[in-house]
C-alpha positions, 0 to 999 in steps of 0.5 A: 041982279037985273043988270047982270042977267044979260051977261049970264043969259049970254053965257047960258045960251053960248054953252047951250049952243055949243054943247047941246045939239038938236034940241028944239027948246033953245029955238023956242026960247029964242023965239019967245024972246024975239031974238031972231038973229040968235035964233037964225044963227043957232038954227042954221049952224046946228040944225038938221033938215027936219028941224029947219023945215019945222021952223021954215015959215019963220025963216021964210018970213024973216030970212028967205035968202039965208034959208035958200042958201042953207037948203042949197048947201044941204042939197049939195051935201046930200048928193055927195053920195049918189043913191036913190034915198039921197036923190029923193031927199034932195027932191023933197028939199027942192020942193020946200025951196019952191015955197020961198018967194023969189026962189025960182032962179036959185032953184033953176041954177041949183038943178042945172048945176046938179045936172052938169056934175 
């Protein structure tokens, strides 16, 4: 049965990933297994901003560029509807982006793009 476990585990994870959204337990499971690639894939494809922020330090340590890209996308999506709430949320995200090493140029580019819209 030990030889078959990886096949079953993959099926379980794929099912969980497709059908159960926004549950942190899958992320903790993947971290416990040290399956960082699958963790990144699940987190960045399915998670909302608060969940990503919760795991931010892990992402900064392992995937800073992917985290910057994701935060940039979230800011653009958030600002599609212009209102004070979305503006404030975008500012919070940009502040989080500043915690990512070597993010200054990306942030400047993002802010300039927003200004020129």
